[in-house]
Structure formats: structure tokens, C-alpha cells
C-alpha positions in Angstrom: -30.7 48.2 -31.8 -28.0 49.9 -29.7 -30.1 49.7 -26.6 -30.5 46.0 -27.1 -26.7 45.6 -27.3 -26.1 47.7 -24.2 -28.7 45.7 -22.2 -27.2 42.4 -23.4 -23.7 43.6 -22.4 -24.9 44.5 -19.0 -26.6 41.1 -18.4 -23.5 39.3 -19.7 -21.1 41.1 -17.2 -19.3 38.7 -14.8 -20.9 40.1 -11.6 -24.4 39.7 -13.0 -23.7 36.2 -14.4 -22.3 35.2 -10.9 -25.5 36.6 -9.3 -27.7 34.7 -11.7 -25.8 31.4 -11.1 -26.0 31.9 -7.3 -29.7 32.4 -7.6 -30.1 29.3 -9.8 -28.0 27.3 -7.3 -30.1 28.4 -4.4 -33.3 27.7 -6.3 -32.2 24.1 -7.1 -31.0 23.7 -3.5 -34.4 24.6 -2.0 -36.3 22.7 -4.7 -34.2 19.6 -3.8 -35.0 20.0 -0.1 -38.7 20.1 -0.9 -38.6 17.1 -3.1 -36.3 14.8 -1.1 -37.6 11.6 0.5 -38.2 11.7 4.2 -36.5 8.9 6.0 -35.8 8.0 9.6 -32.2 7.1 10.5 -31.9 3.4 11.6 -29.4 3.0 14.5 -28.5 -0.5 13.4 -27.3 0.7 10.0 -24.9 3.2 11.7 -23.1 0.5 13.8 -19.9 -1.0 12.5 -20.0 -4.6 11.5 -17.2 -6.9 10.3 -17.6 -10.7 10.5 -19.9 -10.4 13.5 -17.4 -8.4 15.6 -17.7 -4.9 16.8 -14.6 -2.9 15.9 -13.5 -0.2 18.2 -13.7 3.2 16.6 -10.4 4.8 15.9 -9.9 8.3 14.6 -8.4 8.4 11.1 -5.1 10.3 11.0 -4.1 10.8 7.4 -0.5 11.8 6.7 -0.3 14.5 4.0 3.3 15.5 4.6 4.8 14.2 1.4 1.8 15.4 -0.6 2.3 19.0 0.6 6.0 18.8 0.0 5.5 17.8 -3.6 2.7 20.3 -4.0 4.9 23.2 -2.8 7.7 22.0 -5.0 5.4 21.9 -8.0 4.3 25.4 -7.3 7.8 26.7 -6.8 9.0 25.2 -10.1 6.1 26.6 -12.0 6.7 30.1 -10.6 10.4 29.7 -11.4 9.5 28.8 -15.0 7.3 31.9 -15.3 10.1 34.1 -13.8 12.8 32.6 -16.1 10.5 32.8 -19.1 10.0 36.5 -18.5 13.7 37.5 -17.8 14.5 40.4 -20.0 17.0 39.4 -22.7 16.3 35.7 -22.6 17.7 33.1 -20.3 21.1 34.4 -19.4 23.3 34.2 -16.3 20.6 35.7 -14.1 18.1 33.1 -15.2 20.5 30.2 -14.7 21.5 31.6 -11.3 17.8 31.7 -10.3 17.2 28.2 -11.6 20.1 27.0 -9.6 18.7 28.6 -6.4 15.3 27.0 -7.1 16.9 23.6 -7.6 18.8 23.9 -4.3 15.6 24.9 -2.5 13.8 22.0 -4.1 16.5 19.6 -3.0 16.3 20.9 0.5 12.5 20.6 0.5 12.6 17.0 -0.7 15.4 16.1 1.7 13.3 17.5 4.6 10.1 15.7 3.5 11.7 12.2 3.5 10.9 10.1 6.5 
């Protein structure tokens, strides 16, 4: 009975479970490649069409500046919350000083991110 538990614990370890999942994913990937439908690309389907006019291709240039500013601010405030929550002796002067510094940094980050 003990040998069965030891074997079950070994199989349930995270590295072994990861290896099994990778092997299962690879098996599904190669099985899907074998079962896929073969098709030939049609050049007419790849051409742009809008109301009978050919549109010139322009590169897409997304602007993620504000998104990254908010994401960094989100991360900074969550780290600040963890730090303040783990201050020894509760939230005292040190915690409030730290929150003030974080608020000032957040204000500077948002002021810089505005167009």
C-alpha cells in the first residue's frame, strides 16, 4: 500500500505533470496536423476589397502608451498595498509616508502619460 502512495506522489509532482501535459499537447498538435484539410491558397481571397476599390496597404501602428502607463500604475499600487499591509506594527507613519510617495509617483506617471 505504501509503495502505491509513493508512486502516486511521484507521478503527481509538478515537473512530471508538466512533462505529461507537454507530451499531450505535442500529441494533439501532430494529430491535428495529420487530420487537417489540405487547401490551396487563393490569391483573390488575399486581396483587399472595399466597394470595388483597391485600398493601399498601410502598416497598423497601435498606440499603447496610455495602456502601459495605467498597467504600471496598477502594478505599483498593488505592490504598495502589499508593502503597507506587511508593515510591522500596522499602518503607522512609515506606511502613510510610503503611500504618499507612491501617490506622488502615480501622479507623475499619469501627468507624463497624458497627450
